[in-house]
N, C-alpha and C positions, 0 to 999 in steps of 0.2 A: 612869593619863590618856592621854591621844586622843595622843601625839604622836606623828605618822606623815608630818607634815608633807613630810620626806624625800620621797617617792613620788608624794606633790603634781605635781612638772612635768609627769612623762610626762602628764596630765589635759589640761596647760596645752596645753605641747607643737603635740600632736594637736586644741588648739582652734585654734589661730594659724600654725600653721605654712601657708601659699598665699599665691597669685600678688599677693593681694589684699586683703596685710595689711601693706602696706610706705609707710607715709602717712610724712610727715615730720610728726610734732607732737613736742612737749615728753611727751605722754602714753604715753610708751615706755617697753622691760621695761625700758630703759638704767637711765631716770629712777627708775624703781619698785628696783630690784639696788641702784643708788645708794642712795636714801635708806630701804628697811630697815636697807642693811650701817650709816648715820649710829644707826640709833632701835637696832638693837643693841649699838650700839656703847656708848648714851648708856641703856640696859633696865638695869645693874648700880647704878647709881647710884641707883635707886632701887629697893632694898632694902638691910637689913642686912643686914653679912657676919654672919648665922648658922647656925643648923646643921640650917637650912634652902636653905645652902647648894649642896647640890648636885644639889637639889631645883631650882635654880633655872638653872644652870648647863646641864642636859640640857634642858630647854626651848629656853633660848637656843642650845644646839647642835644642835639639831636644826633650828634658822631658819636656821646659818650652814649646814649642808646643803643646803637648798631656795635658798640664793642661791645656792652653789654651779654647782649646776646649773641655774637659772637668769644664769648667766650665757653659756651656749651657743644662748642664743635670739636670733635677729637684735636689733640695739639699733631699726633702724626699726620697728618691729614694735609697732602699736597697741593699746593697752590700751582693753579695754572689762567696766564689771561682770560681765556675765557669762564670761568669759574667766576671773576673779578669783575668784567666787564654785563654778563647776567645777572650777577647778585647786586652790582653794585647802582645797575640800569645806563650802563654807559654810554650814551652817542657820541657818534662823529664829531670828533670840533675842526672847523674851516682850515686848520692846520697843519689838520692829521691827529693820529693818535684817538684816545676814546677820549669823554671827560664826565662831570657830573657836579653843576657850582652848587656850592653848599652854603656858601655868604655871600651877597650881593647888598651893601651899603652905596649914598651918593660916592661917598668916598672912596671904598675898599670893594675889591669883588676873591673870593675865594674855590677853586677847583678842586677836586678832583683828576688828579691825570693819568691814563695809562700809554703806554709804547710798551709794543710786542713785537717780537721779529719772527714769535709764533702766531702771529696773526696780520704780519709784513706793516704794521703802524707804525708810521716813523712819524715827529713833525719837523715838518718841513720849511725850507727855511722861508722865514718872514721879518716882517716887523712892526713897532708899535710906535706911535706919535703921544712923546709926554707924557705915556706910562711905564713906569717902572716897575718889575716883576722881578719874584724873588722865589725858588724852586725848595721843597723840603721832600728829603727823604725817604719817604713809608715803607713799602718794600719790594722785595724782588731786589736785579743785578744791576750792576752801576747803572748809569745813565750819563752821556758822554754829552756835553752842549757846545759846540765850536759858533765861533762868533767871528763876522767881517763885516769892515766897517760901511761908512756909507760912501766911501768911497773906491768899494769892491775890497780893501785890501786888508788880509787876517789875520785876525786879532792873536786868537788864543782857542783852546778847545780845554773844556773844564771837566769836571767830573763829580759826579754826586751821587753818593754812594751812603754805603748803613753806616755809621760812626764818623763822616766824612763834615764838612762845614757845609752851608747852605748858597745858593749858588744864585748870588741877583745881575739881572742885568736890567744896568743904570739908562735911566729914563735919558733922549736927548735933552740939551742945555737950552736950546731954544724956540722956545713956543711956538706951535705949528709945524715942528721938524720931527721927522722919524729917525728911531734910534737906529744901534746896529743891528742886522741881517744875524737870525740866531734860525738855529731849529734845535735837533736831539732826539739820541739813535740808543735805542739798548746796548748793553755789550752784556747780550748773554739772552733769555728767552722771555723777560719782560720785565719793567720796571715802572712801578706802581708812586706816583708823589704829590705832594700837596702845592698847589701853585696861587701864589697875593699876587695879584695884581695893583700900584697905587698911581691915580684912583681907579677906579673900575675900569675894566674892559670894555673894549667897548667898538665895533663895526668897523665902523666912522675913523677910528682912527688904528687900523691893523692891516698892512696888505700881505699879501703873499705873493712871494717871488714872482717873476716871468720867465718867458724864455729867456730873453735878451739879458736879464736880470744873471740868472747862470753863463749863461757865457760869456759876460764880463767876469765873473767870478772863479772863472777858469781860466779866462787868457791870464787875468791877472796873479793868479795860485796857482802856476801848476804841480806841487808839488801834493798839495792835498787834491789830487783829481777824483780821487777814490769817495769821501767822504764828500765832496761839492755836489758828485752824482748821487751820493746812496740819497742826500736830503732833497734831491730835486720833485719841483711837485709832480713832474713824470713819474716817476715810478710810482 
């Protein structure tokens, strides 16, 4: 497992340190540290205490190491999407956005996931087979998560934000069946979240909407044209 978050802070530190980076905003490193600390406290509640516990605790321990290092940075430093991408060593995700996996066991996987208007990063329309996904706010602006069902009808658009509830995309009810289509976009500069897949995320249980799917979305939901187009893989 690629669990080297403890050294990621070095890159962030040299990216952020400088006289022009001390703006008085809520979107700062102190807020990030506080929120990620709370997420780590909550994270074990998402797992059954079984024989995978050691792997889960190992992944969490790496995040704790990261937070302890992050506390050394000025609380006035303003974060940007580029700082997080470079410092956390985030990579491109197949659905769009940027991510880093921190926990993988046979039954679970957890990633840090970033969506950003600054970098034109959205989570485009996609669907998962027999997989539940829960999104937990960490830092940044509110994240909007629209859903469309397997019959191409609009279901809802939920908001993940600081102080709000987690958002869960339920697994499909029938074995071998894909669930709702969903995606996500940032209502501001960037959104950083933790995403847990139950069972673990697998590419062979993932599909991204194609042009025909998007066309059906538009035909069936004309009132939501802007949002549908925003999360189109073509964009």
